[in-house]
matplotlib code that plots the C-alpha trace (Angstrom):
import matplotlib.pyplot as plt

x = [-0.8, -0.6, -2.7, -0.5, -2.1, 0.8, 0.1, 2.7, 2.9, 3.7, 7.6, 6.9, 4.4, 6.1, 7.0, 6.6, 9.6, 9.3, 5.5, 7.2, 10.0, 6.7, 4.9, 8.0, 8.1, 4.4, 4.3, 7.5, 5.3, 2.0, 1.0, 0.7, -2.9, -4.4, -2.5, -3.5, -1.7, -1.2, -1.0, 2.3, 4.4, 7.7, 10.5, 13.1, 13.8, 11.4, 9.0, 5.5, 3.2, 0.3, -2.0, -0.7, -1.6, -5.0, -5.8, -4.6, -6.8, -9.8, -9.2, -8.5, -11.6, -13.4, -11.9, -12.9, -9.5, -9.9, -6.2, -4.7, -6.8, -5.9, -2.1, -2.6, -4.6, -1.8, 0.7, -1.3, -2.0, 2.0, 2.4, 0.2, 1.0, 4.7, 3.7, 2.6, 5.0, 7.8, 5.5, 5.7, 2.1, -0.9, -3.9, -6.5, -5.0, -5.8, -9.6, -9.6, -8.5, -10.8, -13.3, -12.1, -11.8, -15.2, -16.3, -14.3, -16.0, -19.2, -19.0, -17.7, -16.0, -12.5, -12.3, -13.4, -10.6, -7.8, -8.7, -8.4, -4.4, -5.1, -7.7, -5.6, -2.6, -4.8, -5.8, -2.5, -1.1, -4.3, -3.3, 0.4, -0.5, -3.4, -5.8, -9.3, -9.3, -11.8, -12.5, -12.2, -16.1, -17.5, -16.9, -14.8, -17.7, -17.9, -20.8, -22.6, -19.7, -16.8, -15.4, -14.6, -18.1, -17.7, -19.5, -16.4, -14.9, -17.8, -18.2, -14.7, -15.0, -18.1, -16.6, -12.9, -13.8, -15.1, -11.6, -8.0, -6.4, -7.3, -5.9, -7.5, -6.8, -6.3, -6.7, -10.6, -14.0, -17.6, -18.8, -22.8, -23.9, -23.0, -20.2, -16.6, -14.6, -10.8, -9.2, -6.8, -2.9, -1.6, -4.9, -3.7, -1.8, -5.5, -7.0, -4.3, -4.9, -8.6, -8.0, -5.6, -8.3, -11.2, -9.6, -8.3, -4.4, -1.5, 0.5, 0.3, 3.3, 3.6, 6.0, 7.7, 10.8, 12.8, 14.5, 11.8, 11.5, 14.6, 14.9, 15.2, 14.6, 18.1, 17.6, 18.1, 20.5, 23.2, 22.6, 20.3, 19.6, 16.9, 14.2, 13.6, 10.1, 7.9, 4.6, 1.0, 0.9, 4.9, 4.3, 1.1, 3.1, 6.1, 4.0, 1.9, 5.1, 6.0, 7.7, 5.9, 6.9, 3.3, 0.1, -1.0, -4.2, -3.6, -3.1, -6.6, -8.2, -5.1, -4.5, -8.1, -7.5, -3.3, -2.4, 1.2, 2.7, 5.7, 7.5, 9.4, 11.5, 11.1, 14.3, 15.5, 13.1, 15.7, 16.2, 14.4, 12.2, 10.6, 7.6, 4.9, 2.8, 0.6, 3.2, 6.6, 9.6, 12.3, 14.5, 13.7, 16.3, 18.6, 16.3, 14.8, 13.8, 12.3, 12.9, 12.7, 10.7, 9.8, 7.1, 7.5, 4.6, 2.7, 1.3, 1.2, -1.9, -1.2, -3.9, -3.1, -5.7, -5.9, -7.7, -8.3, -8.5, -11.7, -13.5, -16.0, -16.1, -13.5, -11.0, -14.6, -15.0, -12.0, -12.5, -15.6, -13.8, -12.0, -14.4, -17.2, -14.4, -13.8, -10.5, -8.7, -5.7, -2.6, -1.6, -3.0, -0.4, -1.3, -0.8, -2.9, -3.5, -2.2, -2.6, -1.8, -3.1, -1.0, -2.6, -1.1, -0.5, -2.6, -5.6, -4.3, -3.8, -5.5, -6.1, -7.9, -5.1, -5.6, -9.5, -9.3, -7.1, -9.8, -12.7, -10.9, -10.3, -14.2, -15.2, -12.6, -11.0, -7.9, -5.2, -2.8, -3.5, -0.2, 1.0, 4.1, 4.3, 6.8, 6.9, 8.7, 7.4, 10.0, 8.9, 10.9, 9.1, 9.4, 8.0, 11.8, 10.9, 8.7, 11.2, 14.1, 15.1, 16.3, 15.3, 13.8, 16.8, 19.2, 16.8, 17.0, 20.8, 20.8, 18.9, 20.6, 24.2, 23.1, 22.4, 18.4, 15.8, 12.8, 9.5, 7.2, 6.8, 4.3, 4.4, 1.8, -0.3, 0.9, 4.4, 5.2, 6.6, 7.9, 7.4, 9.5, 8.2, 11.2, 11.8, 11.5, 15.0, 15.9, 13.8, 17.1, 19.4, 17.2, 16.4, 20.1, 21.2, 18.2, 19.5, 22.8, 22.2, 20.1, 21.3, 25.6]
y = [-11.3, -8.9, -10.3, -9.9, -10.4, -11.4, -10.8, -12.2, -11.2, -12.7, -13.3, -15.1, -16.9, -17.6, -21.5, -24.5, -24.0, -20.3, -21.1, -23.5, -20.9, -18.3, -21.2, -21.7, -17.6, -17.7, -20.8, -18.9, -16.4, -17.7, -13.9, -14.3, -15.7, -14.5, -14.8, -13.2, -14.3, -12.9, -15.2, -16.9, -13.9, -14.2, -17.3, -15.3, -13.1, -12.9, -15.2, -14.6, -13.7, -16.3, -13.1, -11.7, -15.7, -15.4, -12.2, -13.5, -16.2, -13.9, -11.5, -14.8, -16.1, -13.0, -12.8, -16.1, -17.4, -20.9, -22.2, -19.0, -19.7, -23.5, -22.8, -20.1, -21.9, -25.1, -22.9, -21.9, -25.8, -26.4, -23.9, -25.1, -28.5, -27.5, -26.1, -29.2, -31.4, -28.6, -29.0, -32.9, -33.0, -33.2, -30.5, -31.1, -28.8, -30.3, -30.9, -27.2, -26.2, -27.8, -26.2, -22.6, -23.2, -24.4, -21.3, -19.2, -21.0, -20.2, -16.6, -16.0, -12.4, -10.9, -10.1, -13.8, -15.1, -13.0, -13.6, -17.7, -17.3, -15.6, -17.9, -21.2, -19.7, -19.5, -23.1, -24.2, -22.4, -23.1, -26.8, -26.0, -24.5, -26.8, -24.1, -23.0, -21.4, -18.2, -16.7, -12.9, -13.1, -13.8, -10.3, -8.2, -6.2, -3.2, -0.9, 0.4, 2.7, 0.1, 1.7, -0.8, -1.2, 0.0, -3.1, -4.7, -4.5, -5.3, -8.3, -9.1, -9.3, -11.4, -13.5, -14.1, -14.2, -17.8, -18.7, -19.0, -18.6, -18.5, -17.9, -15.2, -14.4, -11.2, -9.1, -9.3, -9.9, -9.5, -6.9, -4.7, -7.4, -10.2, -11.4, -11.5, -8.1, -7.3, -4.4, -2.5, -4.2, -4.9, -4.9, -7.6, -5.4, -3.5, -6.6, -7.5, -3.9, -4.6, -8.1, -6.1, -3.4, -5.6, -7.9, -4.8, -6.3, -5.0, -5.3, -5.8, -7.4, -7.3, -9.9, -9.4, -9.5, -6.5, -5.5, -2.7, 0.6, 2.4, 6.2, 5.9, 2.9, 0.7, 0.5, 3.9, 5.0, 2.4, 1.5, 3.8, 4.5, 1.9, 3.9, 2.3, 4.2, 6.5, 7.9, 6.4, 10.0, 9.7, 6.2, 7.4, 10.2, 7.8, 5.2, 7.1, 8.8, 5.3, 3.7, 0.1, -2.0, -1.1, -0.1, 3.4, 2.8, 0.4, 2.7, 3.7, 0.8, 0.5, 4.4, 5.1, 2.3, 3.5, -0.2, -0.2, -1.5, -3.1, -4.1, -7.7, -9.5, -13.4, -14.3, -12.4, -12.9, -11.6, -8.3, -5.1, -4.1, -0.5, 0.6, 3.1, 4.7, 7.5, 9.3, 9.3, 9.5, 9.9, 13.2, 15.3, 18.1, 14.7, 13.7, 16.7, 14.2, 11.1, 9.7, 10.9, 9.0, 9.5, 8.6, 9.2, 9.7, 12.8, 15.4, 19.3, 21.5, 24.9, 27.7, 31.5, 34.1, 37.6, 38.3, 34.6, 35.0, 37.1, 34.7, 32.7, 29.5, 29.0, 26.3, 24.3, 24.5, 23.2, 20.3, 20.0, 19.3, 16.2, 15.1, 14.2, 12.0, 10.5, 11.7, 12.5, 15.3, 14.5, 18.3, 21.4, 24.4, 27.9, 31.2, 34.5, 34.5, 30.7, 27.1, 23.9, 20.1, 17.6, 14.4, 10.8, 10.0, 6.5, 8.6, 10.8, 8.2, 8.1, 11.8, 12.2, 15.2, 17.3, 16.7, 18.2, 20.9, 21.7, 21.6, 23.7, 26.3, 26.6, 26.2, 29.1, 31.1, 31.2, 33.8, 30.7, 27.1, 24.6, 21.2, 19.5, 15.9, 13.4, 14.5, 12.9, 13.8, 14.0, 14.2, 14.7, 13.6, 14.4, 16.2, 17.1, 19.7, 22.4, 22.5, 23.2, 26.5, 26.5, 22.9, 24.2, 26.0, 23.3, 21.0, 23.3, 24.0, 20.1, 19.9, 23.0, 21.6, 18.6, 20.2, 19.3, 21.6, 21.9, 22.4, 22.4, 23.0, 21.9, 22.2, 20.3, 23.0, 20.6, 21.1, 17.3, 17.0, 19.2, 18.0, 18.8, 18.1, 17.2, 15.4, 11.8, 11.3, 13.3, 11.6, 9.4, 11.8, 14.1, 11.7, 11.0, 15.0, 15.1, 12.2, 13.1, 16.6, 15.2, 11.4, 12.0]
z = [29.2, 25.3, 22.0, 18.8, 15.5, 12.8, 8.9, 6.6, 3.2, 0.2, 0.0, 4.0, 1.8, -0.9, -1.0, 1.7, 3.5, 4.2, 5.6, 7.7, 9.0, 9.8, 11.6, 13.8, 14.3, 15.5, 17.6, 19.6, 21.2, 22.4, 22.1, 18.5, 18.2, 14.5, 11.7, 8.4, 5.3, 1.7, -1.4, -2.6, -3.7, -5.8, -5.1, -7.1, -9.7, -12.9, -11.1, -11.0, -7.8, -7.5, -7.5, -11.1, -12.0, -10.5, -12.7, -15.7, -15.2, -14.9, -17.8, -20.0, -19.1, -19.2, -23.3, -24.1, -24.2, -22.9, -23.7, -21.7, -18.8, -19.0, -19.3, -16.2, -13.8, -14.0, -13.2, -10.1, -9.2, -9.6, -7.4, -4.3, -5.0, -4.8, -1.4, -0.2, -1.4, 0.4, 3.7, 3.5, 3.6, 1.8, 2.8, -0.4, -2.5, -5.4, -4.7, -3.4, -6.7, -8.5, -6.4, -7.4, -11.1, -11.3, -9.3, -11.9, -14.9, -13.1, -13.4, -9.9, -11.0, -10.9, -7.6, -6.4, -8.4, -7.5, -3.6, -4.4, -3.6, -0.1, 0.6, -0.1, 1.7, 4.8, 4.6, 4.3, 7.6, 9.3, 8.7, 9.5, 13.1, 13.7, 14.2, 12.8, 9.5, 9.5, 6.4, 5.6, 4.3, 7.8, 9.0, 6.5, 4.9, 2.1, 2.1, -1.6, -2.3, -1.7, 0.9, 4.4, 6.5, 10.1, 11.0, 10.2, 13.2, 15.6, 13.5, 13.4, 17.7, 17.6, 14.9, 16.1, 19.9, 19.5, 19.0, 20.9, 17.6, 14.3, 10.5, 8.0, 4.6, 3.8, 1.1, 0.7, 2.4, 1.3, -1.2, -0.4, -3.1, -1.5, -3.4, -2.6, -2.9, -2.4, -1.1, -4.0, -4.4, -1.2, 1.2, 3.4, 5.5, 5.9, 6.6, 9.4, 10.5, 10.7, 12.9, 14.9, 15.9, 16.1, 19.0, 20.1, 19.9, 21.7, 18.7, 14.8, 13.6, 9.9, 8.7, 5.2, 3.8, 5.1, 8.5, 8.9, 7.1, 6.1, 5.4, 2.0, -0.9, -0.4, -4.4, -4.9, -1.8, -0.7, 2.7, 4.4, 7.7, 9.3, 10.9, 14.2, 15.1, 13.3, 13.8, 11.8, 10.0, 9.1, 7.6, 5.8, 4.0, 3.1, 2.0, -0.4, -2.0, -2.8, 0.4, -0.2, 2.9, 4.1, 2.3, 3.2, 4.2, 6.7, 9.7, 9.7, 11.8, 14.1, 14.6, 16.5, 18.8, 19.2, 18.6, 17.6, 14.1, 14.1, 10.7, 11.1, 8.4, 8.5, 7.0, 10.2, 12.7, 15.5, 13.9, 16.2, 13.0, 12.8, 15.5, 13.9, 16.7, 17.8, 18.7, 17.8, 20.7, 18.7, 19.5, 16.6, 17.3, 16.0, 13.2, 11.4, 8.6, 9.0, 5.5, 2.1, -0.5, -4.5, -7.1, -10.6, -13.5, -12.5, -14.8, -13.9, -15.0, -14.3, -14.8, -14.7, -14.4, -12.9, -9.9, -9.7, -6.1, -6.4, -8.7, -6.6, -7.5, -9.9, -7.8, -7.6, -11.7, -12.2, -10.1, -11.2, -14.6, -13.2, -10.7, -13.4, -15.0, -11.8, -11.5, -8.3, -7.8, -5.4, -4.7, -5.6, -5.0, -5.9, -5.7, -5.5, -9.6, -10.2, -9.6, -10.2, -10.3, -9.8, -11.7, -11.8, -15.6, -15.2, -15.2, -18.3, -21.1, -24.6, -25.1, -22.1, -20.5, -23.8, -23.5, -19.6, -20.8, -23.4, -20.6, -18.1, -20.5, -21.4, -17.8, -16.3, -19.3, -17.8, -19.6, -19.8, -19.0, -19.8, -18.5, -17.7, -18.0, -16.8, -13.4, -9.8, -6.6, -4.3, -0.3, 2.8, 5.9, 9.4, 12.4, 13.2, 10.3, 11.9, 14.6, 13.1, 11.4, 8.0, 6.8, 3.8, 3.1, 3.9, 1.3, -1.6, -1.1, -1.2, -4.5, -6.2, -5.6, -7.4, -10.6, -10.6, -11.6, -9.4, -11.1, -8.2, -4.5, -2.4, 1.7, 3.5, 6.6, 9.0, 8.2, 7.8, 4.7, 1.9, -1.7, -4.7, -8.3, -10.6, -13.7, -13.7, -14.9, -11.9, -9.3, -7.9, -8.3, -5.8, -3.3, -3.2, -2.8, 0.2, 2.0, 1.9, 3.4, 6.2, 7.2, 6.4]

ax = plt.figure().add_subplot(projection="3d")
ax.plot(x, y, z, "-o")
ax.set_aspect("equal")
plt.show()
């Protein structure tokens, strides 16, 4: 008999009726023994996620804005009481919310506040399923640098093995300081992966509101092809580039153990979904490109200097400028006398870009240094690309015929992807052009 870990995302926990549908899915398969849940997400367009409301509460508390805090917390209370009413049972939400409110007002901190959506949702799901609730703080640990501590998996096995079945809140664990600490947004997917690895599950099911991974974002390309199977690395590349079905870091716990992931649709549970595996069995000749994804709002900082290749430490000095500011780069395309840094615009606000450029000028004295702002990165990803002659030619021909100017090209050393930089406004057209070339 196998063991499955199920993760239900925010849309799958949005209201009482959807929670009941999720519970029915879990009960339909005896192998689904451990369940990880997110906080209630949006119920309709214009709705607000519970986690966003909790962040707003924390912000209001920190600013001493009592009115906003009270108004926002009231919305959270109403949301959970409505879930109780929709399910038709009382789970003690009112009392639990009083406790949460008291802890926030006692200075529990932003991470504690943000994590309570998952905590309360897990308490509800555990009651609906009539199985134990296990708090993530019992085994999920972060080290002093804020990274996931490897002891988590050992503790997870020790704690969860006590229970034949259990519900666990996602998104958070215990920090090095003994306080609640959250992952980055969407980190509930990582929590599900942690539970799967801890219990050496035969399958990690991630239940969401789509029937799997598509070759492109359906909001950009009309009716894109569903990907039946892709590798961990392909998932990593596509998720990083904006395919938001699954958190890009969620593969790391399961990858080392070779545990497959299945993306499932809570609203269409009979759909086959997408399997994410160690090594894809797809025919790479028929599937040259697995998927195309794009991400906007980057800046390229380009440096030119004669004999750059002969200057020891040149790249290190450039990277030291951004490293001192705690800024990471996304890509580093280079030539013999040129190099470029691609940086997320989020790191370059309030005059930071100009300061960095000047600091680089002082550090390495380039012949030229210039920037190209508001760039989108578009990636074609797939193991088939390295095994098929002419893939790059087809890609750039398609982009050219669409009348799109490419300002940067970067290909990974594994030849798993080809990334092009285009103007923000050309992002959608570029994705469509590449998709038509390889999928139509």
